[in-house]
Structures are given as structure tokens and as C-alpha cells.
C-alpha positions as CSV (number, residue, x, y, z in Angstrom):
1,X,33.0,5.6,9.0
2,X,30.1,7.0,11.0
3,X,32.3,9.7,12.5
4,X,33.6,10.7,9.0
5,X,30.0,11.0,7.7
6,X,28.9,13.1,10.7
7,X,31.9,15.4,10.4
8,X,31.2,16.0,6.7
9,X,27.5,16.8,7.3
10,X,28.4,19.1,10.3
11,X,30.8,21.0,8.0
12,X,28.2,21.4,5.3
13,X,25.7,22.8,7.8
14,X,28.3,25.2,9.3
15,X,29.2,26.4,5.8
16,X,25.6,27.0,5.0
17,X,24.9,28.9,8.1
18,X,27.9,31.1,7.8
19,X,27.0,32.0,4.2
20,X,23.6,33.5,5.1
21,X,23.4,37.1,6.2
22,X,20.4,36.6,8.5
23,X,18.1,34.0,9.8
24,X,14.3,34.1,10.0
25,X,13.4,30.8,11.7
26,X,9.8,29.7,11.9
27,X,8.5,27.5,14.7
28,X,5.6,25.2,14.5
29,X,4.0,23.1,17.3
30,X,2.0,19.9,16.7
31,X,0.5,17.3,19.1
32,X,-1.0,13.9,18.9
33,X,-2.8,11.9,21.6
34,X,-5.6,9.5,22.3
35,X,-7.9,8.2,25.0
36,X,-9.1,4.5,25.0
37,X,-11.8,2.7,26.8
38,X,-11.5,-1.1,26.6
39,X,-13.7,-4.0,27.8
40,X,-12.2,-7.5,27.5
41,X,-14.4,-10.6,27.7
42,X,-14.3,-14.4,27.4
43,X,-11.3,-16.5,28.3
44,X,-7.7,-15.9,27.2
45,X,-6.8,-16.7,23.6
46,X,-3.9,-19.0,24.6
47,X,-3.8,-20.5,28.1
48,X,-0.2,-21.6,27.8
49,X,0.9,-18.1,26.7
50,X,-1.1,-16.6,29.5
51,X,0.6,-18.7,32.2
52,X,4.1,-17.9,30.7
53,X,3.3,-14.2,30.6
54,X,2.0,-14.1,34.1
55,X,5.2,-15.8,35.4
56,X,7.9,-14.4,33.0
57,X,6.3,-11.5,31.1
58,X,8.0,-8.0,31.0
59,X,6.3,-5.7,33.4
60,X,6.4,-2.9,30.8
61,X,4.9,-4.9,28.0
62,X,1.8,-3.0,26.7
63,X,-0.6,-5.5,28.0
64,X,-3.1,-3.3,29.9
65,X,-4.2,-1.6,26.7
66,X,-6.9,-4.3,26.6
67,X,-8.7,-3.2,29.7
68,X,-10.2,-0.1,31.4
69,X,-9.8,3.5,30.6
70,X,-6.4,4.5,29.5
71,X,-4.7,7.8,28.5
72,X,-1.9,6.4,26.3
73,X,0.0,9.6,26.3
74,X,0.8,12.7,24.2
75,X,3.3,13.3,21.5
76,X,4.5,16.9,21.3
77,X,6.3,17.8,18.0
78,X,8.3,21.0,17.6
79,X,9.6,21.9,14.1
80,X,12.0,24.8,13.7
81,X,12.4,25.8,10.1
82,X,15.7,27.6,9.9
83,X,15.4,28.3,6.2
84,X,13.8,26.6,3.2
85,X,16.3,23.8,3.3
86,X,17.1,23.3,6.9
87,X,14.9,22.3,9.8
88,X,15.3,20.9,13.3
89,X,12.7,18.7,14.8
90,X,12.0,17.2,18.2
91,X,9.3,14.9,19.4
92,X,8.7,14.5,23.1
93,X,6.5,11.6,24.2
94,X,4.6,11.6,27.4
95,X,3.8,7.9,27.6
96,X,1.4,6.2,30.0
97,X,-1.2,3.5,30.5
98,X,0.0,0.7,28.4
99,X,1.6,-1.7,30.9
100,X,0.7,-2.7,34.4
101,X,2.3,0.6,35.5
102,X,-0.8,2.2,34.0
103,X,-0.8,5.0,36.6
104,X,2.8,6.0,35.7
105,X,3.8,8.5,33.0
106,X,7.2,8.3,31.3
107,X,8.6,11.3,29.5
108,X,11.3,10.7,26.8
109,X,12.6,12.0,23.6
110,X,11.1,10.1,20.6
111,X,12.9,11.9,17.9
112,X,15.5,14.7,17.7
113,X,17.2,15.4,14.4
114,X,18.5,17.9,11.9
115,X,17.2,17.8,8.3
116,X,19.2,19.4,5.5
117,X,17.5,19.1,2.1
118,X,20.0,20.1,-0.6
119,X,17.6,19.4,-3.5
120,X,14.6,17.1,-4.2
121,X,17.2,14.5,-5.1
122,X,19.4,14.6,-2.0
123,X,18.8,15.4,1.7
124,X,20.2,14.3,5.0
125,X,18.8,13.6,8.5
126,X,21.1,13.4,11.4
127,X,20.2,12.5,15.0
128,X,17.6,10.3,16.7
129,X,15.1,9.3,13.9
130,X,12.6,6.7,12.9
131,X,14.3,3.7,11.5
132,X,13.6,4.1,7.7
133,X,11.9,0.8,7.1
134,X,8.4,-0.1,6.1
135,X,5.4,2.3,5.9
136,X,3.8,1.7,9.4
137,X,7.0,2.5,11.4
138,X,7.6,5.8,9.5
139,X,4.0,7.1,9.3
140,X,1.7,5.5,11.9
141,X,4.0,4.9,14.9
142,X,2.2,6.6,17.9
143,X,-0.1,8.3,15.4
144,X,-3.6,7.1,16.5
145,X,-5.1,10.1,14.9
146,X,-3.9,9.0,11.5
147,X,-4.8,5.3,11.9
148,X,-8.1,3.9,10.9
149,X,-8.0,1.1,13.6
150,X,-7.5,1.4,17.3
151,X,-4.9,-1.2,18.3
152,X,-1.2,-0.2,18.1
153,X,1.2,-2.1,15.8
154,X,3.0,-4.5,18.2
155,X,5.8,-5.3,15.7
156,X,7.2,-1.8,15.9
157,X,6.0,-0.8,19.4
158,X,9.2,0.0,21.3
159,X,8.0,-1.8,24.5
160,X,7.6,-5.1,22.7
161,X,11.3,-5.1,21.7
162,X,10.9,-6.6,18.2
163,X,11.6,-4.5,15.1
164,X,13.5,-1.3,16.2
165,X,11.4,1.8,15.6
166,X,14.2,4.4,16.2
167,X,17.9,4.7,15.8
168,X,20.6,7.3,16.4
169,X,22.4,7.9,13.1
170,X,22.3,9.5,9.7
171,X,20.1,8.9,6.6
172,X,20.4,10.1,3.1
173,X,17.1,10.5,1.2
174,X,15.7,11.9,-2.0
175,X,12.9,11.8,-4.6
176,X,13.4,11.0,-8.3
177,X,10.6,12.5,-10.4
178,X,8.8,10.4,-13.1
179,X,6.3,11.3,-15.7
180,X,2.6,12.1,-14.8
181,X,3.6,13.2,-11.3
182,X,4.8,9.8,-10.3
183,X,8.1,9.4,-8.4
184,X,10.6,7.1,-6.7
185,X,11.5,7.8,-3.1
186,X,14.6,6.4,-1.5
187,X,16.4,6.4,1.9
188,X,19.7,4.9,3.0
189,X,20.7,4.9,6.7
190,X,23.5,4.0,9.0
191,X,23.1,4.1,12.7
192,X,24.3,3.2,16.2
193,X,23.8,-0.5,17.0
194,X,21.1,-2.0,19.1
195,X,22.0,-2.4,22.8
196,X,22.6,-5.7,24.6
197,X,18.8,-5.7,25.1
198,X,16.0,-4.3,22.9
199,X,15.0,-1.7,25.6
200,X,18.6,-0.3,25.7
201,X,18.9,2.7,23.3
202,X,22.4,3.5,22.1
203,X,22.9,7.2,21.4
204,X,26.6,7.7,21.3
205,X,29.8,5.8,20.3
206,X,31.6,3.1,22.3
207,X,29.3,0.2,21.6
208,X,30.2,-2.5,19.2
209,X,27.9,-3.2,16.3
210,X,26.0,-1.3,13.6
211,X,22.7,-0.8,11.8
212,X,22.2,-0.4,8.0
213,X,18.9,0.3,6.4
214,X,17.6,0.9,2.9
215,X,14.2,1.8,1.5
216,X,12.9,2.2,-2.1
217,X,9.3,3.3,-2.8
218,X,7.4,3.8,-6.1
219,X,4.6,6.3,-5.8
220,X,2.1,6.5,-8.6
221,X,-1.1,8.4,-9.3
222,X,-3.8,6.5,-11.1
223,X,-6.7,8.8,-12.0
224,X,-8.0,9.9,-8.5
225,X,-6.1,7.1,-6.7
226,X,-2.7,6.9,-5.1
227,X,-0.4,3.8,-5.0
228,X,2.7,3.3,-2.9
229,X,4.8,0.1,-3.4
230,X,7.8,-0.1,-1.2
231,X,10.7,-2.5,-0.5
232,X,12.9,-2.0,2.5
233,X,15.3,-3.9,4.6
234,X,17.9,-3.7,7.3
235,X,20.8,-5.5,8.8
236,X,22.6,-5.1,12.1
237,X,25.1,-6.7,14.4
238,X,24.3,-7.1,18.1
239,X,26.5,-7.9,21.0
240,X,24.6,-9.5,23.9
241,X,24.6,-12.3,26.4
242,X,23.1,-15.8,26.5
243,X,20.6,-16.3,29.2
244,X,19.3,-19.8,29.1
245,X,16.0,-19.9,31.0
246,X,13.0,-17.6,31.3
247,X,13.2,-15.6,34.5
248,X,17.0,-15.9,34.8
249,X,19.1,-12.8,35.5
250,X,22.7,-11.8,35.0
251,X,24.8,-8.8,36.0
252,X,26.8,-7.4,33.2
253,X,29.8,-6.8,35.6
254,X,30.0,-10.5,36.4
255,X,32.9,-12.5,35.0
256,X,32.4,-15.7,33.0
257,X,29.3,-14.6,31.2
258,X,28.3,-16.4,28.0
259,X,28.5,-13.8,25.3
260,X,26.6,-13.8,22.0
261,X,27.2,-12.0,18.7
262,X,24.1,-11.9,16.5
263,X,23.3,-10.6,13.1
264,X,19.7,-9.6,12.0
265,X,18.7,-9.4,8.4
266,X,15.2,-8.0,7.8
267,X,13.1,-7.7,4.7
268,X,10.0,-5.4,4.8
269,X,7.8,-4.9,1.7
270,X,4.5,-3.0,1.7
271,X,1.7,-1.7,-0.5
272,X,-0.6,1.2,0.2
273,X,-3.5,2.1,-2.1
274,X,-5.7,5.1,-1.4
275,X,-8.8,6.0,-3.4
276,X,-12.1,7.8,-2.7
277,X,-13.7,4.4,-2.2
278,X,-11.3,2.6,0.0
279,X,-7.8,2.6,1.6
280,X,-5.8,-0.6,1.6
281,X,-2.6,-1.1,3.5
282,X,-0.6,-4.4,3.6
283,X,2.8,-4.8,5.1
284,X,5.0,-7.8,5.8
285,X,8.3,-8.3,7.5
286,X,10.6,-11.3,8.0
287,X,13.7,-11.0,10.2
288,X,16.3,-13.7,10.4
289,X,18.6,-13.7,13.4
290,X,21.8,-15.6,12.9
291,X,24.1,-16.5,15.8
292,X,27.6,-15.5,14.6
293,X,29.4,-16.4,17.9
294,X,28.3,-18.0,21.1
295,X,26.8,-21.3,22.4
296,X,23.1,-20.6,21.6
297,X,21.7,-24.0,20.5
298,X,19.8,-22.8,17.4
299,X,22.0,-20.7,15.0
300,X,19.1,-19.3,12.8
301,X,15.8,-18.0,14.1
302,X,13.0,-16.1,12.4
303,X,10.5,-13.3,13.3
304,X,7.6,-12.6,11.0
305,X,4.9,-9.9,10.9
306,X,1.9,-9.3,8.7
307,X,-0.6,-6.5,8.8
308,X,-3.4,-6.1,6.3
309,X,-6.2,-3.5,6.5
310,X,-9.0,-2.2,4.3
311,X,-11.0,0.8,5.2
312,X,-14.1,1.9,3.1
313,X,-14.4,5.7,2.7
314,X,-17.9,6.9,3.1
315,X,-19.5,10.1,4.2
316,X,-21.8,11.0,7.1
317,X,-22.9,14.6,7.3
318,X,-20.1,15.6,5.0
319,X,-17.4,13.9,7.1
320,X,-15.4,10.7,6.6
321,X,-17.0,7.6,8.0
322,X,-14.7,4.5,7.5
323,X,-15.8,1.0,8.3
324,X,-12.6,-1.2,8.4
325,X,-11.3,-4.7,8.7
326,X,-7.7,-5.5,9.9
327,X,-5.8,-8.7,10.3
328,X,-2.4,-8.9,11.9
329,X,0.0,-11.4,13.3
330,X,3.5,-11.3,14.9
331,X,5.3,-14.6,15.3
332,X,8.4,-14.6,17.5
333,X,11.1,-17.3,17.8
334,X,10.2,-19.8,20.6
335,X,10.7,-18.2,24.0
336,X,11.7,-15.0,22.3
337,X,14.9,-16.4,20.9
338,X,18.3,-15.3,22.2
339,X,17.5,-11.5,22.1
340,X,13.8,-10.3,21.9
341,X,12.9,-11.2,25.5
342,X,16.0,-9.6,27.2
343,X,15.4,-6.5,29.4
344,X,18.0,-4.5,31.2
345,X,17.5,-2.4,34.4
346,X,20.6,-0.7,35.8
347,X,23.2,-3.4,35.3
348,X,20.9,-6.4,35.5
349,X,19.6,-8.2,32.4
350,X,16.7,-10.5,32.7
351,X,15.1,-12.9,30.2
352,X,11.4,-12.4,29.9
353,X,8.7,-14.0,27.8
354,X,7.8,-12.5,24.4
355,X,4.4,-13.6,23.3
356,X,3.0,-14.1,19.8
357,X,0.1,-11.9,18.6
358,X,-2.6,-12.7,16.1
359,X,-5.9,-10.9,15.9
360,X,-8.7,-9.8,13.7
361,X,-10.2,-6.3,14.1
362,X,-13.4,-4.9,12.7
363,X,-14.7,-1.4,13.5
364,X,-15.6,2.0,12.2
365,X,-13.8,5.4,12.3
366,X,-15.5,8.7,12.1
367,X,-13.8,12.1,11.7
368,X,-15.9,14.1,14.1
369,X,-13.7,17.2,13.4
370,X,-10.6,18.0,11.4
371,X,-8.6,17.4,14.6
372,X,-10.6,14.5,16.1
373,X,-11.2,11.0,15.0
374,X,-13.4,8.6,17.1
375,X,-13.4,4.8,16.6
376,X,-15.4,1.8,17.8
377,X,-13.6,-1.6,17.4
378,X,-14.2,-5.2,18.1
379,X,-11.0,-7.4,18.3
380,X,-10.8,-11.1,18.4
381,X,-7.4,-12.5,19.5
382,X,-6.4,-15.9,18.1
383,X,-3.2,-16.1,20.0
384,X,-1.3,-14.6,22.9
385,X,-1.9,-14.0,26.6
386,X,-4.8,-11.6,26.0
387,X,-8.5,-12.1,26.4
388,X,-9.9,-13.7,23.3
389,X,-12.4,-10.8,22.7
390,X,-12.3,-7.1,23.4
391,X,-14.3,-4.0,22.5
392,X,-12.5,-0.6,22.2
393,X,-13.6,3.0,22.0
394,X,-11.0,5.5,21.1
395,X,-11.0,9.3,20.7
396,X,-7.8,10.4,19.0
397,X,-6.7,14.0,18.2
398,X,-4.1,15.9,16.4
399,X,-3.3,19.6,16.2
């Protein structure tokens, strides 16, 4: 089915190109980045979680964001507008400073896709794209410049291995106009499956499984305010291995491995309200993992995520000054369940510890310039292997 859809879209693109006498492409470059200084203090939020993380935690987990001076990285976005309906976009991420490998930088492709917009009602994206679920994943992932608060969103951060932020596939999207400038936005997607571990990205065929996503958003304008109410969800089928104990490893070429077949079903509603007085964002996700085949002792496990933030829009010397409050939690199945803690390197899969996260953040963001936002934040962790308290300063930019 995926191949048929891809063939149809490729044919439409070819027909469109061949029907045009000449091309006049326009290229635009954008970039996003940030620098963080963090000072943790007081004891760890959860002693048990801290001990488990020290012994079994993933070495690439974004833990060191809580201490020292970090250059998290730079996102370089290139948009080639082939004509008014067709664009090709790539996003290269130079990532660094989030894990214990803070001195290392990793360069990888975040997104690479072709967008063909037939009309306002129907368009397609084909390639490596953001998984079309929720608001945060599609709009605030690696976008510190657009965020009010400092701390990244762990539920969709790729190094935590929880809700998948990207997939390789195809989406169909559109906008249905309503009276008074209101509208309904929709997106449907089908993509390559998740790998045997969350850190294994599948780009091409040959892997069993699938991902389906759907999103429906009502966008309304109320006087000078803007309201977004969205419902989204996804389901996928994952083929992986059962590793019983934290710290245990297997080689995928070994015989006699205990195989698992899993199905995730996620539900992800959100509300965004923007006015001249305040911005409010609330997003929730619940993901059920069902063991379809295999000897895992618990057949149904649940992941849950909640993020709620309010930012008050004020002015200082004519520029936005926004005191904010944010509460967030991520609850993972005990021990990471059968999947979330798995990590692969070469042909070796290891089961690592996936910690919970729960914190309250209070701070202030100030738009120093049109391309620069600075923030000062105090965060109190209620759970997880992190210090119970931390102060952050961030300067984030976009161009």
C-alpha cells in the first residue's frame, strides 16, 4: 500500500514538472539554536531513580542539560520553493551537549521532504517528516526560540525514546474554511514502522510493521484572541525482542531469541489559547502498548504525558516580557516496559532504564530582539534521577 501511494505521488509530481515551461526556484535559509547555563542544587528528586539511572541509564539520555554551560546545537533549515505549490525542505541538526557526551556533536538529518499543495483542501508531504501528532511535536520540537520556557519536552525528545517525533512516510493534509476566518485543519499519515528499538530510525522498506496517524484541529478567532483545539492519535506495530533484566544485552544475529510483537495506540488532545494578555498551552497524551505476541508477563502497559503552561504577555521597553508557569510529567511503564528502554548499537541491543519525569517550572522570557529570546527559569523536579532544584539561563535565537 505504501509503495502504491508513493508511486502515485511521484507520478503527479513528474506530470506537474513536465507541464511547466520553466522553473524559477526560490531558496530560503533559516536557523535555530540556543545556549544554556544551568546550576543544579539540593539532593536528587528520587534516590531510587538516581541509583537505577547511574547503573542502567542510557548514556545518550539528555541528562546533562541540568548542569554547566551547554551549546545544545543548531538547526539549519533550507526551503526550496519550486513554484507556488511545490517546495522541498531539509533540516540538518547539529546536536550536542545533552548527554554525558557533552563534548561531542552529532550531525544528522532531522527532516527531508517534498511538499505538494494542490489546493487549500488537499496537499501531500513525502519523506522524513515530523510525526503529525499533537501541537508540541509539530511546532516546538527543537524550537527553543519559539518556546516560552527553557526545558525541552521529554515526551517527544528523540533521545528519550518515548513518543516518536519523526517518521519516514507520507501525509495528506488540508484546511477547510469556516465563517469568520475560522477553519478546520486535518492531517492523515502512514509511515515506516518503528525499529526494534526507539533509537533505530527506519527509512526504507524491508522492516515489518507500520505507523498510522491522524490529526484534526479546530482553529477559531475570538475578537483579538486565537484558539486551537486539536485531537490526534496514532497506532503502530513494532517487532522487537524481549530482554528481561535491566543491563542485559542480546545480539540480533543470535538464535533462540525471545521475539515480541507490540501494538501502540496513542491518543493526544491539546488546547492552545493565544491573546494579548496571556498564552495557554495544555497537551496530554496516553499511549497503550499491547503485547500481541511473545512471553512478556504484562500484556498491556501505559505511558502518559501532560504539559500545561501559561505565559503572561507584558511589555518592557516595547518588547515582549512573559512571566510563565509550566507543569509537566511523563510516566513510563515500570522499568520502561518491553520497548522504551531498548537501545541498539551495531547489532547489540541493550535494555536501559527509562526514568519518569515530573517538574514545575517558573520563569520569565524576554524578546531582546526580533531574533533573540532570553529566559531565566527555576525548575523543581518532583521525580526522576535529576537534582530536585535547578536554575537555568538560556539565550535562544532564530533567523
